[in-house]
Structures are given as C-alpha cells and as structure tokens.
N, C-alpha and C positions, 0 to 999 in steps of 0.2 A: 504493500499500500504507499503510495506517495506520501511525503510528509511536507506539511506545509507550517512553515515558521514565521511568525511576525517579528520583525527586527524593528523595535520602536524606539531605541533610546533616543535621546535628544542629539547627542553626538552623530549616530549613524545615520538620523533623520536629515542631516545636511549633505547628501551625497549625490543624487544623481539630478537629472532634470529633463526631462523630456518626455513625450507621451503621446499616448493617443488611444490607449484602451479607454479611459473614461470617456474618451470624444465619440464612442462607437458610432452615434447617431449625427455625426459630423462636428465642424467646431459650433455651430450655432446651436448645438445642445447643451452647451456647458462654456460660455464665455466670461473671460475676465473682463471687468467694466474697464479697468485701468492697470497698467503695470504695478502700479504702486499695490493695489488691492491683489494682483496676482501674486506678488512677492511674499504676501502676508500667509498665503496657504502654500503647505506643501506639495511637491508633485510626489505622486506614488510610482516607486518603480517596483515591477516585479521581477525577481531572480528567477529563473527557471533553468536550473542548472543540476548535474548529479553531484548529490553531496555524498552519496554512498556508490560501492559496487566498483566495478572496473576504472570507472572514470571519475572517481572521486576526487583524488588530488587535483585533476585537471579543473573540475568545477570550483574548488575551494580558492585554487590561484588566480582564477578569472575573477572570483568573488573580492579576493582582496586587492588583486589590481584596480580594481574599479572604485574600492572604497579609499584606497591611497590616492587616486587622481582627484578626488573630491576633498579628501583632507587637506592636499596640497591648494585648493582653490578656496580653502576658510570653511570648509564644511558648506559650501553653496556653490551652484552652477548658474550662471547668467543671472546672480541673485536669487536664486530660488532654493529654499530650504527643501529636502528630500526625505522621503518615507520610504522603506523598503520593505518589501514583502519577500519571503524565500520559499520556494517550493522544491523540493527534491524530487526530480522528473526520474531518477534511478535508471537512466538510459533504456527506457521501456518505450517503444512507439505504442503500446497499445493502452497505455494510459495517457499519452500525450494530448490529444484533444480534450479529454476532462480536465486535466491539469492547466491546460491554455484557458478553457473556458472558466475554470473557476477563479483564475487571475483577472481574467478580463470581467466577468458578469458578477460574481460575488465579492471579490477584493477590490474592483474598479480600479485597477491601477491604470496609470497614465502611458506608461512604458513597458514593455517586458524586454529583458535582455537574455539571452539564451538560444543555442545550449551548446553542448558537445557533440552527441549523436546524431548522424544525420537523417536518420528514420523519424528520429524525435521532433529535428529541425523540420522536417517538412510538414508535419502536422501542425506545428506551429505556424509555419508560413500559410498554411491555409485558412486557419483562424484569425490571423492577422490581417490577410486579404478580405476575409469576409466581414469583418468588424471593421476595418480601417484603423485598425492598432498599430503604433508606432512598435516595430519590431527591430532590435540590434542584435544581430549575431555574431558573437565572439568567439566563436570557434568552428563550427560545424561547416564543412565546406562543399556540402553536397551541390553541384553546378547548378541544379535547377531553381534554387533559390534566387539567384541572380541571374537566371536564364528564362525560361519558359514562365516561371511564377514569380517574377520580378515585380514589383510595384513601388510607388513612389514612397510609401511609408516602410519599406523594409530596407535596410541597411547590413552590410558585413564590416567588421574591422579584424576579420581574420585572413580568409583565403579562399578561393575556389579550388576545389581539387585538381581541376585541370592546372591552374597557375602554378602551384608548386611542384608538380611533377615532370610536366612538358619539358621543361629545361633540362632533366636529368638525362633524357635522352642522348642529345648531342655530348653531355660531359661524358658519359660512358662510352660512346662511340670514339670520341676523342682520346679516350684512355686505351684504345685498342681493343675493345672487346664487341663483336662482331654478332654472336649468338648468346642470347640471354633466356633465363627462364624468370619469371614473376611468380610471387606468392603474397597472399593477402586472406583476409576474412570475406566471407560471401555475403557482402551487404553494399548499401549504396557505396559509400564512401571508399572502401575497397576497390571496388569494380572500376570506380571512376579514376582512381590514382593510378591502379596499374594501365588502364585503358590510357590515360593522359601521357604515362611515360611510353607506352607503346606507341603513341601517335609520334611524339619527338625522335624515337629511337627508329622508327622505320623510314621516317622523312629523312634522314641522313644516311640511311641504307643499312642499319640492322635489321636482324631478325628476331622474333619472339618465338623460341621454340615452343614453349608450351606455358599456360597459365594455371598455376596450382590455386586452390584456396579449400578453406574449410570454414563452417557455420560460424556466425558469431554468437557468443564470445569465447568459443572453444578453444582450447590451449594445448591439444593434443597433436603438436607437430611430427612427431617420430617418423610416421609414414611419408610425409610428405619430404622430409628430410633426407629420408632413404631414396625417394623419387628424384631429387635433386642428384644426390650422388651417383645415380644411376644415369641420368641425363648428361651430365657432364659439361653443363653449360661454362661457355666463358667467365661469367658471372650472374648474380642474382639481384634482382630490385624487389623490394618488400615494404609493404605496408601493414603496421600492426601499431597500437599504441598501449598507453597503461601498462598494467599487467601482463598482457599479452604480449608486448613489444619486450619486455624484461624476458619472459620465459622464452621466447622464441630465438633472442639473441644469444643466451645461455644454452640452449639446446643446440644450436648452429654450431657453436664454438666447441661444446662437449662430443660432438660427432666428427671434430676436426676438420669441417670443411671451411672454416674461416682461413685455413691455411692454403688450401689448394684452389677454393672458388671465391673471389671476392664477393663481399655483401654490401650491396647499398641499397638506400632506401629513402622514402620521405622522410622528413626531418622528425617526425613524431616517433620513429622507431628509436631514438636516443634523446627525445628532448623529454627532461623530467624522470628520465628512468635509467640513466647512467650509474648513479650511485649502488642501485641494485643489481645493475649487471655487471659492474665492476670490469676487471680485464677481460671479459667477453666482448666489450663494445670496442675496446682501442682500435683505432684505424679504421673504424666504419666513417664513410663517407655518405652524408646526405643532403638534401636540398631543401630550403625552408626560406620564410621571409625574415628569419631572425639568427644572428649567431652569438653566443654568450659572450664574446669578447669583442663586439663591434665598438670601435673607439669613436665615439661621439659624444659631446656633453650631455645631450639628452639620456642615452643610455648609461651613462656613468653616475647621473644624479638618480635616474630610475632605479639602478641596481643598489645603492647605496641605501634609498628611501626604503625599497622595499624589504632588505635585510632588517635594517632597524625597526620597521613594522611588524614584520611577519616572524623574523628569526630565521626566514629561508632565504636561499637563492633564488632570486627572479628567472623565470624562463619566458617561453613564447607565450604561454596560456596566462601568465600575468600582465604582459605586454597585450595582449588582445583585450583583455578586458580593462586595461589602464587608457586605452586608446579608445575603448567604447565610451569611457567617461569623457575623454576629450572631445569626441566626435559630439556626443549632446552638449557640451559646454559651448562648441562652437556656433550650434544651432541657437540655442537660449541667449546667448551672449549678444548676437545679432538683433534680437527683440526685446532688450534687457529684461529677459524671464519671462514676457509676456506669452502664455502658451495658446492665447486665442490666435496669435497670428502664426497660424498651424502653417500656411503655406509659405512664410517667409523662413521659417524655423528649417524646413524641408531644403529651400534653394539653399539656405547657408551650409546645411550639412553636406549638400552635392558638391559644394563650391569649395569645401574646406580644404585646406593646407594645413597638414599637421606635421610639426616638428617630433616624431615619434622615436623612442629607442630603437626601432628596427631601421630608421633611416627615412628618407623623405616620404610620405603618406598624403595620396589624394584618392578620389574617387570617381569612377567611371558613371555613366547615366543610369546604369541599372543599380548602382550603390555597392558596387564591390570595389574593394582597395586596388588602386595601382601602385606597385612597389616592387623593390629590388626582391630576387629571389638569390640565395647566397648557397655556395658550395662550402660546406663544414666537414671537418674530420674530428673525430673524437681524440683528443689529446689532453693529458693531465686532468682527466676527469670532467672536460668542459666540450661544447660542441665549437671548435675553433674555426674562424674565418680561413679560408683556402682562397676563394676568388668571387667575384658577381657571376653566377650562373646566367642570369637574366636581368639587364638593366628595364627598372621601370616596366615591369611584364602586366600588360592589361589583358584580362580575363576577355574573350570573344562575346560572352553574354550571348550566347547561341540561343536564338528563340525568344528572347526579351524584346517587348514591345515598348517599353516606356521611353522615350525621348527626351 
C-alpha cells in the first residue's frame, strides 16, 4: 500500500512553488487577486517518489536536492512559501493513477514532482494532461513523456532515455568495438535505453548481435551472464539502476567477464551504486548528463551544500531534484510569485537558462532538457569525467505536437 506523508513543518513549507494541480479547472477556477495575496498563501507541492524499494535512495536524493535548492533561496521560490505533501509510489505502476489522483484531487496540490520509474511516470503524465496539473519529472526518462504525450504543463529536469544513451554508440565504436550485446530489464526505460544505444551504434557502422533482458525488478542474472560468455561480443552495453545495478556489476565481475568483455552502460549503472559495487565497478565507462568531478562553480557549491545538509555525497539524482526547484523558481520569479499568471509561468520555464551543477541547462519546446552528455569512468570511487560524449544534446521529441 502506498504511503502518504504530510510534510508540514514551517521550515519545510518554504520550498517549492509552482503548480497546477489545484488549478484543474483552469486558472479562472482559483485566481490570486494580487501578487501580495498570492504570496500570503503557500503553494502546495506533491512529491510522488519511491521512498521504499529498489529505488528508495534515488527518491530520497531527489527530495533532498529539491529541498536544498529551496533552502538556498531562503525558504521560498519567487516569494511564495511552500507546503509539501509526499507519497511513496513504491515504483508500482498499478497504483500510480490512484496516487496521482489523490494528490491532485484530495490533497489539492498545485504542482507534482515525480518520479523515478518510467511506468509510474506514464500514469502520472496521463493524469497531468487530463487535469492540466503542472508536472515536473525529476528522473524518469521514458521518451513518450516529452514525445507523443508532451504538454505545456509537463517538464523534465532529468533526461530522455534516448538522450543519455544514443551518444554511447559512437563512443563504443570509436573504442574499436564492432559487435556488442545489450542487457537490461524488460520494461519501458530499459527497452528505450538499449534501443537508443543501438540506434547510435548502428548509425556509425556497429552491430548489436543480441539484446538480452529479464523482467523488472528481477536480479537473477546468471543465465544471461552465461549467455554473454557464450556470445563473446566485443563489449556489452547495460542499463540497470539501484540495487539491480549493484548486483549485476558484482555478478559480471565475479564471472570474470569484466577482464575479457568490457562493460559499458547508461550512467545509472554506477550512479549512487559505487560504494556497494566496490572494486567490481572500477574502470566501467558510462554516459550521463553529470560527472561527479565536473569542475564548475555551481557543482562545487552544490556538492558542498548537499554534503552539509544530508551528510551524503550528491549525485545526479540529487542534481535533478535540485534543478527541479531551480526551474520552478525561474517560473515564479518571472511573475513575482503570482501563480494566477500561469501562462507567463510556463513561458518563463520554457525559456529558462539554468547554471546547473551539470553544466548549461535549457529546455526545448517539448519541455525536455538540452544538456551535455558526458563520458565517465569509475575511478577512486567516483564517476570521473573522461570527455563530452555529446554537446548540448537535444532529444528529437518524436511525436510531440507542442510548439
């Protein structure tokens, strides 16, 4: 059963500020007469994230990153105080619609921020479209959210599955690999990520000899690892995250394949998982829109502040939550906190140029980020920068009709 947690301390209530869930019947249904009155009432933000299960740490870091940004702004965004409501989506698509409807209908949140699991995210996107609720996606990369299901009220501060994996095709080809196998979970994110890698790899002349998959969230990898050993590809491209990524990398190394068949992946293979993977992760190369040692002022400040707040080292999940706060701040700042100026909020968010810890961050017409994709290698317990695999990569937003 999903858990609803109300977060109502005075400190926490100064944090987000954007929304639309409470404006389900359009801006005229609930308009603030003046910015001064608007600033007197908190905006209600619903976090719909995994606080338990495989992706629990990811959900917590997104939450912590968002709250950190709000605290850095003095507890308000665009002059608006914030009230938080949390729901544990448990990464269960079957309960996602009810959870989203509960946030929008019963809790009457103004903005929803979520989630990690792509299947859950698609249910959230449908409700957001049907109710005209502002939705900011701080992780799930399912292509459709900013593709065929795009809408003016839907933004993403993370990535599309295509965006982070397509550049790896050329990286692996340039490294001399011509025949590769892929492995992932059999669900939307996994299929789209290995598909994007395959698109990039085939475009430059490579061949994918086999796509291997197992149901989400199973972690019994031995049969597929044995299959990889039999296939003898030049290299393997993998997508797993969270606890599944930990076990796969350790199992791959335990089988001795890391010495014979180089392992590459989407960055989630090693993001937030290296401490548990230990030496098994050393030398793994991945592509993602962040590297732990990016040397820019925004990242240095973010890492120091996140460590001071949480006691943990910040990672891409925390950055994505942090930037969700930054994006909402840009929208509300433009209207001095007056949420009734909804169209102006959306325009300002679309036009936002954010100095992110990940580097320059902007947004396309579909609400997807335009950003650098980095090649990283696990060294010294971190995902350290090797090079920029793709500069200002812009997802093609296939099927999106928003202009």
